[in-house]
C-alpha positions as CSV (number, residue, x, y, z in Angstrom):
1,M,-5.8,-35.8,-59.3
2,E,-3.2,-33.1,-59.3
3,P,-4.3,-29.7,-57.7
4,D,-4.9,-26.9,-60.1
5,P,-1.6,-24.8,-60.1
6,K,-3.5,-21.6,-60.5
7,I,-5.2,-22.1,-57.0
8,K,-3.1,-20.3,-54.4
9,Y,-5.8,-20.3,-51.6
10,V,-8.3,-22.7,-50.3
11,I,-11.1,-21.4,-48.1
12,G,-12.9,-23.8,-45.8
13,I,-16.4,-22.8,-44.7
14,D,-18.5,-24.5,-42.0
15,P,-21.9,-22.9,-42.3
16,G,-24.3,-22.5,-39.5
17,K,-25.6,-19.9,-37.0
18,S,-21.9,-19.3,-36.4
19,T,-20.0,-19.9,-39.6
20,G,-16.4,-21.0,-39.4
21,F,-14.1,-19.5,-42.1
22,A,-10.5,-20.6,-42.6
23,V,-7.9,-19.8,-45.3
24,Y,-5.2,-22.2,-46.3
25,S,-2.3,-21.0,-48.4
26,R,-0.9,-23.5,-50.9
27,V,2.1,-21.2,-51.2
28,S,3.1,-21.2,-47.5
29,K,1.3,-24.5,-46.8
30,K,-0.3,-23.2,-43.7
31,I,-3.5,-21.8,-42.3
32,E,-3.3,-18.0,-42.9
33,E,-6.5,-16.8,-41.3
34,I,-9.6,-17.9,-39.4
35,K,-12.8,-16.1,-38.5
36,T,-16.3,-16.8,-37.1
37,L,-18.8,-15.0,-39.3
38,T,-22.5,-14.8,-39.9
39,F,-24.1,-16.0,-43.2
40,W,-24.1,-12.5,-44.7
41,S,-20.6,-11.5,-43.4
42,C,-19.3,-14.7,-44.9
43,Y,-20.8,-13.9,-48.3
44,A,-19.4,-10.4,-48.1
45,E,-16.0,-11.7,-47.1
46,M,-15.8,-13.6,-50.4
47,H,-15.7,-10.2,-52.2
48,E,-12.2,-9.8,-50.8
49,W,-10.9,-12.9,-52.6
50,T,-10.1,-13.5,-56.3
51,P,-12.1,-16.4,-57.8
52,E,-9.3,-17.4,-60.3
53,V,-6.8,-18.2,-57.5
54,T,-9.2,-19.4,-54.8
55,L,-11.0,-22.7,-54.2
56,V,-13.8,-22.9,-51.7
57,I,-14.6,-26.1,-49.8
58,I,-17.9,-25.9,-47.9
59,E,-19.5,-28.4,-45.6
60,C,-23.0,-29.2,-47.0
61,P,-25.1,-31.4,-44.6
62,I,-27.7,-31.8,-47.3
63,K,-25.5,-34.6,-48.6
64,N,-26.2,-36.6,-45.4
65,A,-29.5,-38.4,-44.8
66,L,-31.4,-36.4,-42.2
67,Y,-34.4,-38.5,-41.6
68,A,-32.9,-41.4,-39.7
69,R,-31.5,-39.0,-37.2
70,Q,-34.9,-37.8,-36.1
71,E,-36.1,-41.3,-35.2
72,A,-32.8,-42.2,-33.5
73,V,-32.9,-39.0,-31.4
74,S,-36.5,-39.3,-30.5
75,N,-35.9,-42.9,-29.4
76,Q,-33.3,-41.6,-27.0
77,G,-35.6,-38.8,-25.6
78,S,-38.6,-37.0,-26.7
79,A,-40.1,-36.6,-30.1
80,R,-39.9,-32.9,-29.5
81,R,-36.1,-33.1,-29.2
82,G,-35.9,-35.2,-32.4
83,N,-38.1,-32.7,-34.2
84,A,-36.0,-29.7,-33.0
85,M,-32.7,-31.4,-34.1
86,M,-34.3,-32.2,-37.5
87,A,-35.4,-28.7,-38.0
88,H,-32.0,-27.3,-37.1
89,A,-30.2,-29.8,-39.4
90,A,-32.6,-28.9,-42.3
91,S,-32.1,-25.1,-41.7
92,N,-28.3,-25.6,-41.6
93,A,-28.4,-27.7,-44.8
94,H,-30.5,-25.0,-46.6
95,E,-28.1,-22.2,-45.4
96,A,-25.1,-24.2,-46.7
97,S,-26.7,-24.8,-50.0
98,L,-27.6,-21.1,-50.4
99,L,-24.1,-19.9,-49.4
100,A,-22.5,-22.4,-51.8
101,D,-24.8,-21.3,-54.6
102,G,-24.1,-17.6,-53.9
103,I,-20.3,-18.1,-53.8
104,E,-20.5,-20.0,-57.1
105,G,-22.4,-17.0,-58.5
106,L,-19.5,-14.8,-57.6
107,G,-17.3,-17.0,-59.9
108,F,-15.6,-19.2,-57.4
109,Q,-15.0,-22.9,-57.8
110,V,-16.9,-24.5,-54.9
111,K,-16.5,-28.1,-53.7
112,R,-19.4,-29.3,-51.5
113,V,-18.4,-32.0,-49.0
114,R,-20.2,-34.1,-46.4
115,P,-19.8,-33.3,-42.8
116,T,-17.3,-35.6,-40.9
117,R,-17.1,-36.0,-37.1
118,R,-13.8,-36.2,-35.2
119,N,-15.8,-37.7,-32.2
120,F,-13.7,-36.3,-29.4
121,E,-15.4,-36.3,-26.0
122,K,-13.6,-33.2,-24.8
123,A,-13.0,-30.0,-26.8
124,A,-9.4,-30.0,-25.6
125,D,-8.8,-33.2,-27.4
126,D,-10.2,-31.8,-30.6
127,V,-8.1,-28.7,-30.2
128,A,-5.0,-30.8,-29.7
129,F,-5.8,-32.9,-32.7
130,V,-6.2,-29.9,-35.0
131,Q,-3.1,-28.3,-33.6
132,R,-1.1,-31.5,-34.1
133,T,-2.4,-32.1,-37.6
134,T,-2.2,-28.5,-38.9
135,G,0.4,-26.7,-36.8
136,F,-2.1,-23.9,-36.3
137,M,-1.7,-22.9,-32.7
138,K,-4.0,-19.9,-32.3
139,T,-7.3,-20.0,-30.4
140,T,-10.2,-21.7,-32.3
141,N,-13.8,-22.7,-31.7
142,P,-15.6,-25.8,-33.0
143,H,-16.7,-23.9,-36.2
144,T,-13.3,-22.6,-37.1
145,R,-11.7,-26.0,-36.3
146,D,-14.1,-27.6,-38.8
147,A,-13.3,-24.9,-41.4
148,I,-9.6,-25.5,-40.8
149,M,-9.9,-29.2,-41.3
150,L,-12.0,-28.7,-44.5
151,C,-9.3,-26.7,-46.3
152,F,-6.0,-27.8,-44.7
153,G,-3.7,-29.4,-47.1
154,S,-6.1,-29.1,-50.0
């Protein structure tokens, strides 16, 4: 499917307690901006963009089965740890869903995607992968790297 020629910017959002926010320009073909935001500052940031020329790609964990994780985690440790991870995952999924709905309400086209893992043991390896893949060399954190990978090349 050919990209919509009206879309000049693609925003990647990795929701959570710290929300990763990245902007990819289809014109310059590079990441133009990254930020770490809160839920509300992310929503407020969207008012700075024009819906007609901006596509939003947001990671929505609700698309993943959460229930199997609780059992797998509790088998590795305590049931308390499994319950805590389950509660965090459910909270993150709910926040992602609310943020996506709110951004759609502002008139943006929103694409919800499943989380993917790059499975690097060391953060330095993840940083190197993102830099090598995107050419974006500025300082990042796990949330902004996820946001970058959501929107890069879209």
